[in-house]
C-alpha positions in Angstrom: 28.1 -58.6 1.0 27.6 -54.6 0.2 30.9 -53.4 -1.8 34.0 -52.4 -1.1 33.3 -49.5 -1.9 30.8 -47.6 -2.3 29.6 -45.2 -5.1 27.3 -44.7 -7.7 27.2 -48.1 -9.1 23.8 -49.4 -8.8 22.5 -52.6 -6.9 19.2 -54.6 -6.2 18.1 -55.9 -3.2 15.9 -57.9 -1.6 14.5 -59.2 1.7 12.1 -58.7 4.2 11.1 -55.9 6.9 12.3 -56.3 10.1 11.7 -53.0 11.4 10.5 -49.6 10.4 13.7 -47.3 12.5 12.1 -44.1 11.3 8.6 -43.7 9.2 7.9 -39.5 8.5 3.7 -40.0 7.2 4.6 -37.2 5.4 7.2 -37.2 2.6 7.4 -40.9 3.0 11.1 -40.9 4.2 11.8 -44.5 6.2 14.8 -45.6 7.1 14.6 -49.6 7.8 16.4 -52.9 8.8 15.8 -55.7 5.7 16.3 -59.0 6.0 18.0 -59.6 2.8 19.8 -62.8 1.1 23.5 -62.5 1.2 24.2 -60.5 4.3 25.0 -61.7 7.5 23.1 -58.6 9.5 20.4 -56.4 8.8 21.2 -53.7 6.5 19.6 -50.5 7.2 17.9 -49.5 4.0 17.2 -45.5 3.3 13.9 -45.5 1.4 11.0 -43.5 -0.4 7.7 -45.7 1.0 4.4 -44.2 1.6 3.7 -47.2 3.8 5.9 -50.9 4.6 5.5 -52.4 8.0 7.1 -54.7 9.4 7.0 -58.7 7.8 6.5 -56.8 4.5 9.4 -58.7 1.6 10.7 -55.8 -0.6 12.9 -55.5 -2.8 14.8 -52.3 -4.4 17.6 -50.7 -6.6 20.1 -47.9 -5.6 23.1 -47.3 -4.0 25.6 -48.3 -1.3 26.2 -44.7 0.9 28.6 -44.4 4.1 27.2 -42.0 6.5 29.3 -40.5 8.9 26.4 -40.9 12.1 25.1 -44.7 10.8 27.5 -46.4 9.4 27.2 -48.4 6.0 23.6 -47.9 4.5 21.6 -49.0 0.7 19.7 -45.7 0.0 17.2 -47.2 -2.4 15.3 -45.1 -5.7 13.7 -47.8 -6.5 11.1 -49.5 -3.6 8.5 -51.5 -4.5 7.1 -54.2 -1.3 4.6 -56.9 -1.3 2.2 -58.6 1.7 4.3 -61.6 3.6 3.2 -64.6 3.5 3.9 -66.4 6.0 2.4 -67.1 9.3 5.3 -65.3 10.8 5.4 -62.4 8.3 1.9 -62.2 8.7 2.6 -62.3 12.6 4.5 -58.8 12.7 2.8 -57.1 10.1 -0.4 -56.8 12.0 1.8 -56.2 15.7 3.0 -53.4 13.9 0.6 -50.3 14.8 -0.6 -50.7 10.3 -4.1 -51.2 11.3 -6.1 -49.2 14.0 -7.1 -51.7 16.6 -4.5 -54.9 15.5 -1.1 -54.6 18.1 0.6 -57.9 18.5 -2.1 -59.5 21.4 -5.0 -59.7 18.6 -2.2 -59.8 16.1 -2.0 -63.5 17.4 -4.8 -64.1 17.9 -5.4 -63.6 14.3 -3.0 -65.4 13.1 -4.1 -67.9 15.0 -7.3 -68.5 14.1 -7.1 -68.1 10.0 -3.2 -68.9 9.3 -2.0 -67.9 5.8 -5.3 -66.7 4.8 -5.7 -63.8 8.1 -4.7 -60.8 5.4 -7.9 -62.0 2.3 -10.1 -62.9 5.2 -9.4 -59.0 6.3 -10.2 -58.3 2.4 -12.0 -59.4 1.5 -14.2 -61.3 4.4 -13.9 -59.0 7.1 -17.1 -61.0 9.2 -15.0 -63.4 10.2 -13.1 -61.5 11.9 -15.4 -61.5 15.1 -15.1 -64.8 15.9 -12.4 -64.2 17.5 -12.1 -63.6 21.2 -12.1 -60.1 21.5 -12.7 -58.4 18.5 -16.4 -57.2 18.6 -18.5 -55.2 16.2 -16.8 -52.3 16.6 -12.7 -53.2 16.5 -13.2 -55.7 13.4 -15.8 -52.3 11.2 -12.4 -49.8 12.8 -10.1 -53.6 11.1 -12.1 -53.4 7.9 -12.0 -49.1 7.6 -8.6 -49.5 8.2 -7.9 -51.9 6.2 -9.3 -51.0 2.8 -6.9 -47.0 3.8 -4.3 -48.7 3.9 -4.8 -50.7 0.4 -6.1 -47.8 -1.5 -2.6 -46.3 -1.0 -0.9 -49.5 -2.2 -3.3 -49.8 -5.2 -3.0 -45.3 -5.5 1.2 -45.8 -5.5 1.8 -48.8 -7.0 -0.6 -46.8 -10.5 1.7 -43.5 -10.3 4.7 -45.6 -10.3 4.1 -47.2 -13.6 4.2 -44.1 -15.2 6.8 -42.7 -12.9 5.2 -40.7 -10.6 7.3 -41.1 -7.2 6.2 -42.4 -3.9 6.5 -38.9 -2.0 4.4 -37.6 -5.3 1.8 -40.5 -4.7 1.7 -39.5 -0.9 0.9 -36.1 -1.3 -1.5 -37.2 -4.3 -3.5 -39.4 -1.3 -3.4 -37.1 1.7 -5.1 -34.3 -0.6 -8.1 -36.6 -1.9 -7.9 -40.6 0.6 -9.8 -43.2 -0.9 -11.2 -41.5 -4.0 -7.4 -41.0 -4.9 -7.4 -42.6 -7.7 -10.4 -41.9 -9.2 -9.4 -38.7 -9.2 -6.7 -39.3 -11.3 -7.5 -41.2 -13.5 -10.4 -38.8 -13.8 -8.5 -35.8 -14.7 -4.8 -35.7 -14.4 -4.2 -31.6 -14.5 -6.7 -31.3 -11.4 -3.7 -32.6 -9.0 -1.6 -29.9 -10.4 -4.2 -26.7 -8.8 -4.4 -29.2 -6.0 -1.3 -30.5 -4.6 1.2 -28.0 -4.1 5.3 -29.4 -5.6 2.4 -31.3 -8.2 3.0 -29.2 -11.3 1.2 -29.0 -14.7 4.1 -31.0 -16.4 3.8 -33.6 -14.5 0.6 -33.2 -14.6 0.9 -33.7 -18.7 3.5 -36.3 -18.7 0.4 -38.1 -16.0 -1.9 -37.4 -18.8 -0.2 -39.0 -21.6 1.4 -42.0 -19.9 -3.1 -42.7 -19.3 -3.4 -42.6 -23.1 -4.5 -38.2 -23.0 -3.8 -37.4 -26.9 -1.5 -34.2 -27.0 -4.7 -32.5 -29.2 -7.3 -33.8 -26.8 -9.9 -30.4 -25.6 -9.3 -31.6 -22.2 -5.0 -31.3 -22.2 -5.5 -28.2 -23.9 -7.8 -26.2 -21.6 -5.9 -27.4 -18.9 -2.7 -25.8 -20.9 -4.6 -22.6 -21.1 -5.6 -22.4 -17.7 -1.9 -23.0 -16.4 0.2 -20.4 -19.1 -2.7 -18.2 -17.4 -1.9 -18.9 -13.4 2.1 -19.7 -14.4 1.2 -15.6 -15.9 -0.4 -15.1 -12.4 2.1 -16.0 -10.7 4.6 -14.2 -12.6 2.4 -10.9 -10.9 0.7 -10.4 -14.4 -3.9 -10.4 -13.7 -4.0 -12.1 -17.6 -2.4 -12.0 -21.1 -2.9 -11.1 -24.5 -5.0 -13.0 -26.5 -2.3 -13.4 -28.8 0.4 -13.5 -26.1 -1.9 -16.7 -24.6 -1.7 -18.3 -27.8 1.9 -18.5 -29.2 2.6 -19.6 -25.6 0.1 -22.4 -25.9 1.6 -23.2 -29.3 4.6 -23.9 -27.7 3.6 -25.7 -24.7 1.4 -28.1 -25.5 2.4 -27.8 -29.3 -0.9 -27.7 -30.9 -2.4 -25.3 -33.7 -4.2 -22.2 -33.4 -7.8 -23.3 -33.9 -8.1 -25.4 -31.6 -6.3 -23.6 -29.1 -9.1 -21.2 -29.7 -11.8 -24.1 -29.4 -10.3 -24.6 -25.9 -10.4 -21.6 -25.0 -14.2 -20.7 -26.5 -15.6 -23.7 -24.5 -13.5 -22.5 -21.1 -15.1 -19.4 -22.0 -18.6 -21.1 -21.5 -16.8 -22.9 -18.4 -16.4 -19.3 -17.1 -13.1 -19.9 -15.9 -12.2 -18.1 -18.3 -12.4 -14.3 -19.6 -12.2 -12.8 -22.8 -12.3 -8.8 -22.7 -10.7 -6.1 -25.7 -9.2 -3.5 -23.5 -7.4 0.3 -25.3 -8.2 -2.2 -29.1 -6.2 -5.4 -28.0 -8.2 -9.0 -27.6 -7.1 -9.6 -23.9 -7.6 -13.4 -21.7 -7.6 -13.0 -18.2 -8.8 -15.8 -15.0 -11.9 -15.0 -14.5 -11.2 -14.9 -9.7 -8.5 -12.1 -11.3 -10.5 -10.7 -13.8 -13.1 -10.6 -11.3 -11.1 -9.2 -8.3 -9.5 -6.2 -9.8 -12.8 -5.0 -10.4 -14.3 -5.6 -6.6 -10.3 -3.4 -5.6 -11.9 -0.8 -8.0 -15.2 -0.6 -6.4 -14.6 -0.7 -3.1 -11.9 2.3 -3.0 -14.1 4.3 -4.8 -16.7 3.0 -2.3 -15.3 4.5 0.2 -13.5 7.0 -1.1 -17.1 9.0 -1.6 -18.2 8.9 1.9 -18.4 11.1 4.8 -15.2 11.6 6.4 -15.4 9.8 10.1 -13.7 12.7 11.9 -15.4 15.7 12.4 -12.8 18.9 11.1 -10.9 20.3 12.7 -7.7 22.5 12.1 -4.2 20.7 12.5 -2.3 24.2 13.2 -4.1 23.9 16.8 -4.0 20.4 17.2 0.2 20.4 16.1 0.6 22.8 18.6 -0.2 21.0 21.2 0.9 17.5 20.4 4.5 19.5 19.6 4.9 20.8 23.5 3.0 17.1 24.5 6.3 14.7 22.2 8.4 17.5 21.0 7.3 17.0 17.3 7.4 19.1 15.0 6.5 19.4 11.4 8.2 21.1 8.6 6.0 23.6 6.5 5.7 21.4 3.3 4.6 18.2 6.1 2.0 20.0 7.7 0.0 20.7 4.3 1.0 17.4 2.7 -0.7 16.5 6.7 -3.5 18.4 5.7 -4.2 17.1 2.3 -4.3 13.5 4.1 -6.4 14.4 6.7 -8.9 15.7 4.4 -8.7 12.7 2.0 -10.7 9.8 3.3 -9.4 7.7 0.5 -5.7 8.7 0.1 -2.0 7.5 -1.0 1.1 8.4 0.8 4.0 8.1 -1.5 7.6 9.0 -1.4 11.5 7.4 -1.0 13.6 7.4 1.9 14.4 10.2 3.6 11.5 12.0 2.9 9.1 11.8 6.0 6.6 9.5 5.1 6.8 7.6 8.6 6.7 10.7 10.5 4.1 11.9 9.5 2.3 8.5 9.5 3.2 8.3 12.9 1.3 12.5 13.6 -2.4 11.2 11.1 -2.0 8.4 14.2 -1.4 10.9 16.8 -3.4 13.9 16.2 -6.5 11.1 15.2 -6.7 9.3 18.8 -6.1 12.4 20.4 -10.1 12.9 19.1 -10.9 9.7 19.4 -10.5 8.1 16.4 -10.3 4.1 15.9 -7.2 3.7 14.2 -5.7 0.7 13.5 -2.2 -0.6 11.3 -1.0 -2.7 8.8 1.9 -4.0 6.8 2.6 -7.2 4.6 5.0 -8.9 6.7 6.0 -9.2 9.9 9.2 -7.5 9.3 7.2 -4.5 8.7 4.7 -4.7 11.3 7.7 -4.8 13.7 9.1 -1.9 11.8 6.2 -0.1 11.8 4.9 -0.2 15.5 8.3 0.6 16.2 8.1 3.6 14.1 4.6 5.0 15.5 4.6 3.4 18.8 1.2 1.8 18.5 0.8 -1.2 17.8 0.6 -3.2 14.0 -1.0 -5.9 12.6 0.4 -8.2 9.4 -2.7 -8.1 7.0 -3.6 -11.7 7.8 -3.1 -11.3 12.0 -5.7 -7.6 11.1 -8.2 -10.1 9.7 -8.3 -13.6 11.3 -7.2 -16.1 9.1 -9.6 -19.0 9.0 -8.1 -22.6 8.9 -9.1 -22.5 5.4 -6.7 -20.1 4.1 -9.2 -17.2 4.4 -10.7 -14.7 6.5 -12.1 -14.3 9.6 -13.0 -10.0 9.3 -14.5 -10.4 5.4 -17.9 -7.5 4.6 -20.1 -8.9 6.8 -17.5 -9.4 9.4 -15.9 -6.1 9.0 -13.3 -4.2 11.6 -14.1 -1.7 13.8 -12.1 0.5 13.1 -12.1 4.2 11.8 -9.0 4.4 9.7 -7.0 1.9 8.7 -3.3 3.5 7.8 -1.7 0.4 5.7 3.2 1.0 5.4 4.3 -1.1 2.6 1.9 -1.6 0.2 3.9 -1.6 -2.8 4.5 -5.4 -1.9 0.7 -6.0 -1.9 -1.0 -8.0 -4.3 -4.3 -7.6 -5.8 -5.8 -10.3 -3.8 -5.0 -9.8 -0.4 -5.7 -6.2 -1.0 -9.3 -7.1 -2.5 -9.8 -8.9 0.6 -8.7 -6.2 3.2 -11.0 -3.8 1.9 -14.0 -6.1 2.0 -12.9 -6.3 5.8 -12.9 -2.4 5.7 -16.5 -0.8 6.8 -17.7 2.0 4.3 -17.8 4.6 6.8 -14.1 4.1 7.5 -10.9 5.7 6.1 -7.5 4.6 4.5 -4.1 5.7 4.2 -1.8 3.6 1.3 1.6 4.0 2.6 4.3 3.0 0.1 7.0 4.3 -2.5 5.9 3.3 -5.8 9.2 3.1 -7.0 10.2 0.1 -5.0 9.4 -3.3 -6.6 6.1 -5.1 -7.5 4.4 -7.3 -5.9 5.8 -11.1 -5.8 1.8 -11.7 -7.3 -0.1 -10.5 -9.5 -0.7 -6.7 -10.1 0.3 -3.6 -9.3 -1.8 -2.2 -6.7 0.2 1.3 -5.3 1.0 2.0 -8.9 -2.0 1.6 -10.3 -4.4 2.9 -8.0 -1.6 6.5 -8.1 -1.7 5.6 -12.0 -5.4 5.9 -12.2 -5.8 9.9 -11.2 -8.1 8.5 -9.7 -7.5 9.0 -6.1 -6.2 11.6 -3.9 -2.0 11.7 -3.7 0.8 13.2 -1.4 4.1 12.4 -3.2 6.8 13.6 -0.7 10.4 14.4 -2.3 11.7 16.9 -0.3 14.8 14.9 1.7 15.4 16.2 5.2 18.6 17.1 6.5 19.8 15.0 8.5 18.5 11.7 6.7 20.4 13.1 3.5 23.1 13.1 5.3 23.0 9.8 4.7 25.4 8.5 1.3 23.0 5.5 1.8 19.7 7.8 1.5 22.0 9.6 -1.3 22.9 6.2 -3.4 19.1 5.6 -3.5 17.7 9.1 -4.8 20.6 8.8 -7.2 19.6 5.2 -8.5 16.3 6.1 -8.7 17.5 9.4 -10.7 19.4 7.3 -13.0 22.4 8.2 -12.0 24.8 6.4 -10.3 26.0 5.9 -7.0 29.5 8.1 -5.6 31.9 5.7 -2.9 32.9 7.9 -0.8 35.9 9.7 -1.1 39.1 8.3 -0.1 39.5 7.4 4.4 36.2 8.7 4.8 33.9 7.6 7.2 30.4 6.3 5.5 27.4 3.6 5.8 27.7 3.6 1.5 30.6 1.6 0.4 31.1 0.1 -3.8 33.5 -2.6 -3.4 35.2 -3.5 -7.7 35.3 -6.8 -8.6 34.7 -8.1 -11.7 35.4 -12.1 -12.2 32.8 -13.3 -10.3 35.5 -16.0 -8.1 36.8 -12.3 -6.4 32.5 -10.9 -6.3 32.5 -14.1 -3.9 35.6 -14.2 -1.9 35.3 -10.2 -1.2 31.7 -10.9 0.1 32.7 -13.6 2.4 35.2 -11.4 3.6 33.5 -8.4 3.9 30.2 -10.6 5.7 32.8 -12.6 8.2 36.0 -9.9 9.4 35.7 -6.7 7.7 32.1 -5.3 8.9 32.2 -7.1 12.4 35.4 -5.8 13.0 34.8 -2.5 11.8 31.1 -1.5 12.6 30.7 -4.3 15.7 27.8 -5.8 13.7 27.4 -9.6 14.4 28.0 -11.1 11.2 24.0 -13.7 11.2 21.7 -11.0 12.8 23.1 -7.9 11.7 24.3 -9.0 8.2 22.2 -9.4 5.8 23.1 -10.7 2.1 20.7 -9.5 -0.7 20.8 -11.1 -3.8 19.1 -10.5 -7.7 18.5 -14.2 -8.2 18.1 -17.3 -6.9 20.1 -19.8 -9.7 24.6 -19.3 -10.0 27.4 -18.6 -8.2 26.1 -15.3 -6.3 22.7 -15.9 -6.5 20.9 -17.0 -3.1 21.6 -21.0 -3.2 25.2 -20.5 -3.6 25.6 -17.8 -1.8 23.9 -19.9 1.2 26.3 -22.8 0.6 28.8 -21.1 0.9 28.0 -18.6 3.4 26.8 -20.9 6.4 29.9 -23.0 5.3 31.9 -19.9 6.5 29.1 -18.7 9.7 28.6 -22.0 10.6 30.3 -25.0 9.9 28.6 -27.3 13.0 30.1 -30.4 13.6 26.4 -31.3 15.7 24.1 -33.3 13.0 23.1 -31.9 10.0 19.6 -32.2 8.5 18.9 -33.2 5.3 16.4 -31.7 3.0 16.3 -30.1 -0.9 18.6 -28.1 -1.4 20.1 -27.5 1.8 21.7 -29.2 5.0 20.4 -27.3 8.4 22.3 -27.4 11.7 21.7 -25.6 14.9 22.5 -21.9 14.7 21.8 -21.6 11.1 19.5 -18.7 10.3 17.2 -19.7 8.2 13.3 -17.8 7.1 10.0 -18.7 6.3 8.6 -19.1 2.6 5.8 -20.0 2.5 2.1 -18.8 5.3 1.3 -21.1 8.4 -1.3 -19.6 10.0 -2.2 -22.2 12.2 1.9 -21.7 13.1 1.2 -18.2 12.8 4.1 -17.3 11.3 4.5 -15.3 7.6 6.2 -15.6 4.4 9.6 -13.5 5.3 10.1 -14.4 8.7 13.3 -15.1 10.0 14.3 -17.1 12.4 18.1 -19.3 13.9 18.1 -23.6 14.6 17.9 -24.2 17.9 17.8 -27.8 18.0 18.2 -30.8 14.7 16.3 -34.4 16.2 17.3 -36.5 13.3 15.7 -39.6 14.6 12.5 -37.6 14.0 13.6 -35.8 11.0 12.6 -32.5 12.8 14.1 -28.9 13.5 13.1 -26.6 15.9 13.2 -22.6 15.2 13.2 -19.7 17.4 11.1 -17.1 15.3 11.6 -13.4 18.1 12.0 -15.6 21.1 8.8 -18.1 19.9 10.5 -22.0 19.6 8.5 -23.5 16.4 9.1 -27.0 15.6 9.2 -28.7 12.0 8.9 -31.8 10.6 8.0 -33.7 7.6 6.0 -31.7 4.5 6.2 -28.5 7.0 10.4 -28.4 6.5 9.4 -27.9 2.8 8.7 -23.7 4.4 11.5 -22.9 5.4 15.1 -21.8 3.8 18.7 -20.9 4.2 18.7 -17.0 5.0 22.1 -15.8 4.8 21.6 -14.9 1.7 17.5 -13.8 0.5 16.1 -12.3 -3.2 15.3 -8.3 -3.0 11.8 -10.3 -2.7 12.0 -11.7 0.2 13.5 -8.4 1.3 11.0 -6.0 1.0 9.6 -5.1 4.2 12.5 -5.3 5.5 15.5 -3.4 7.3 18.5 -4.4 8.3 21.8 -3.2 10.3 23.6 -4.3 7.3 22.9 -5.2 3.8 25.6 -7.1 1.8 24.7 -6.7 -2.7 26.5 -8.7 -5.1 26.6 -7.0 -8.3 28.1 -9.6 -11.7 27.1 -9.6 -15.5 25.9 -13.0 -14.0 22.4 -11.3 -12.3 22.2 -8.9 -15.8 18.6 -11.3 -16.6 17.5 -9.3 -13.5 19.4 -6.4 -13.3 17.3 -3.5 -13.5 16.9 0.2 -11.7 13.8 -0.2 -9.2 15.8 -3.0 -8.0 18.6 -1.7 -7.1 16.9 1.2 -5.7 14.6 -1.6 -3.3 18.1 -3.7 -2.2 19.2 -0.3 -1.2 17.2 0.9 0.8 16.4 -2.2 3.2 20.1 -1.3 4.7 19.1 0.9 7.8 23.5 1.9 9.5 25.3 0.0 6.3 24.9 -0.8 2.5 27.6 -2.3 0.6 27.8 -3.5 -2.9 30.3 -5.5 -4.3 30.7 -6.5 -7.8 31.7 -5.2 -11.3 30.4 -2.1 -12.7 29.1 -1.9 -15.3 26.5 -4.6 -13.5 25.9 -1.8 -11.3 25.6 0.6 -15.2 23.7 -2.1 -16.2 21.6 -1.6 -13.4 21.1 2.1 -13.0 20.5 2.4 -16.6 17.6 -0.7 -16.9 14.0 0.8 -16.7 13.3 -2.0 -18.7 11.3 -4.2 -16.0 9.2 -8.0 -17.2 5.8 -6.5 -18.8 3.4 -7.0 -16.4 -0.5 -6.8 -17.5 -2.7 -5.3 -14.9 -6.3 -3.5 -15.5 -7.0 -2.1 -12.7 -6.2 1.9 -12.8 -8.9 1.4 -15.9 -11.5 0.2 -13.4 -10.4 2.8 -11.2 -11.2 4.5 -13.3 -14.4 2.9 -14.9 -16.0 2.7 -10.9 -15.7 6.2 -10.9 -17.9 7.0 -14.0 -19.8 4.6 -13.1 -20.3 6.7 -9.5 -20.6 9.6 -10.7 -23.4 8.6 -13.4 -25.6 7.5 -10.0 -24.9 11.0 -8.4 -24.0 9.7 -5.3 -23.3 12.8 -3.5 -20.5 13.0 -0.8 -18.8 15.3 2.3 -15.7 14.5 2.4 -12.5 14.5 -0.5 -14.9 12.8 -3.6 -12.1 10.6 -5.7 -11.9 12.5 -8.5 -8.7 12.9 -11.1 -6.3 14.0 -7.5 -4.1 16.4 -7.5 -0.5 14.8 -6.7 1.0 16.5 -4.1 4.6 17.0 -3.9 6.7 18.1 -0.3 8.9 21.1 -1.5 5.7 22.6 -3.6 3.6 25.2 -2.4 0.5 23.4 -1.1 -1.7 26.3 -2.5 -4.1 24.1 -3.5 -5.1 22.1 -0.3 -7.9 19.6 0.2 -10.6 21.2 0.8 -13.3 19.2 0.3 -15.7 20.4 -2.0 -15.6 19.2 -5.4 -14.7 20.4 -9.0 -16.1 17.4 -10.6 -19.3 15.6 -9.8 
C-alpha cells in the first residue's frame, strides 16, 4: 500500500509493466501502469526510461506524489527493468509494437512456436523465425535488426547506469552514435562532451575516471585543455595566454605543469591547437578559431581592395531627386558621411542612438537601388532584421536565412555559390561573432561592397571575438562615426540617458510632475525592488501608458541567477501576468501554460526559428508532453528535446535582448547584480526601449554600472590579423580603383568633413 502521506521519504516498488501510458523517445520521460506487489490496482509510475515495454519486470526507487490532475503517482528516481520470463509477459512485450514487423498477431504466433524461449530465439537463432507462419526472410531480418537496436540501447543504459549516467543522458548518446555508442563511449568518453548536447566535460570526466582512466592520463589532460579553450570561446575569447591556460588547467585537472605542457605539445602536433607569440606573449588558440580570424581578416582586406560595383556619380543631384520623391532631406554632415560611405567598398558606420544611422542606411539603399544596384539587407537576429525592414521599407533577412542554412547546420551560400548581390548592408554588427562573420564574408563575391552598421559601445557578441570593435581598432577599414544627435531624438530622455551613461555620467531623472519616457524608481532592498518592478509591469505602466504588460513591456536583467535574475523574475511575472488555471507542462525550471511569453534560446534551422525569437504559448498537450507556440502568427509544435530550446521570456538578459527594441523596458538594478554591472551592459539595456525605459533599484548599483568600464577580458586577434593582411596585400602591390583599405580616417558627424574619401590613395 502507498503511504498515507506523500512526501520526501523514498520507497521501493516492483512489479510488471501492464501499459505504457506515455513515452517520449527524445527524453525517455515515461508514464507507466505497473501491476505492483502489495497493490490491488495498477500503480501510475512516472520515470525516465529510454526503452520500456509492457510485460517487462520493473524495479524502482522513488517517492509518492499527488498530482492535482492525475492523483497519486510513484515518481521513480531510479528504475531498472528486465525482460519478461513468462509466456504471457513475452507475448505482451512483443505485441506492444516495440519490434518492427511484430504486432499482436505475430507475437502470439511466435510465443506459440517458441514459448519461453522466444526472446532467446530472436537474439541467438533468428533464422528459426522463418519457421513461423507469415514470417518470411524480409520480416525475419526486420525483427532481428529491431531487436538488435533495442539490445544496444539496453546495454548502453545498463553500462552507463553503473557509472552514474542517468538514462536520459544515455538516450542522447544512443541517438548520437546509434549501435556504435557503447564502443565510442568506452574508447573516448571525452568525445561525448563535444558530440552530445547537454553532456559536458565534467560528466565525461566523471565517466572516464569511473572507467579507470588515471587522473594524469594524457588523454584526460588533452581533453581538459581543449575543453578550457572551448569554454573560453563560449565566454567570447578566441584564445588564452599560455600562462592562463596552464593555470586554469592545473585547477581543473590537478596536474603538474610539465605533464600539461606535454599534453599541449601533443595537441599542437595533432593540429587541434595553435600556439603563437603575440606582443611578446605566448598565446594558445583552438586551431579552427585561429583559422577563422585569419580568414575574416584576409577576406575583408580582399573585398576592400576591389573596384566599386557602381559607377561614380554626384551625390547632391541624387539627394535632390530623393528629396522630391520621398521628402527625405539630409543635414550637411549627414550628406558628407553619405559620400564617404558611397566611395568606400568596405565601410563601417557606427554611432549611438539618435544619430541617424537608420536614415543614412535608408538613403544609401534608395540612392543605389535607383541606379540598379542589387542591395541586400541583413541582421544577426529575426527581431533586428524586422526592425531594419520596417525602418527602410525594404526586405531584410537574418544572416542565417540570407546564407540559406542547410540541414547539417552549414550554409548553402559560400565561396562556391556566392550571393548574387552588389552591396550587402549588415545591421547590429556588434552582435556578430567571428564564426558567423567568416561565413558571411565567404558568401560575398569579391566584386561586391559591404557596409557594416552597428554601435561599437554596445555589448560585444555572445560568441567568440569582437568583430566590430576589432575592425574599427585595426585602422584598416574606413569608419564613419556618427556623433551628432538630431533635434527630435535629442528631446527623448531615453536617448539622453543612453548618451550620459556612455559618457560615464549618471542619467538624470525627469523633474517632478514632468512627462517623460525615462524614469528612475529608487529601491534599496531586493524585496522592495521586486515589489516595485511587479507593480510597474502589471499595473502602473499599462494604466498610465496604455501598454500591454505581456506584449509591450519587457523586463531586462543583468543576469540569470539570483532573486532578481531572469529565472526568479520569470516565475514571479508569470504568476502575476498569467496565473493560468489550465494545464501546465513542466520542463526544466519552468511550467508552461497557454498565454505564456516564451523565447527560442537555440537556432532551429529546420523550423526556421532562431535564438532570441519570441512567441506565445497557444496550446498545452499534457498527454503528449508538447506545446504549441505562435511566432508572428506562425504556430510551431515543441515536444521532447525541442522543449529545451524554449524559455519563459517575461524577463530576459541584456544579451538576449540585444538587437531588439520594445515599446517599454524595465531594468532592475541592485548590488546583487554587481558582478556583471558595467557601463556597456547598462547602455545596451537602456537603448532597447523605444517609448519608455524604467530603471528600478538601488542608486548605488546605478553608479557602479556607470563607472565600471572593466568588462570581462576578451582575447581576440582580428585587429592584428587585419593589419597583417593589409601589409601583405600592399607588399603584393595589388592595384585597385575604389577606396583602398588604408589606415582609414574616422569621420564624425558634427565635424567638418573636408577630406571626404575621394577614391584615391595615399598609401600603396
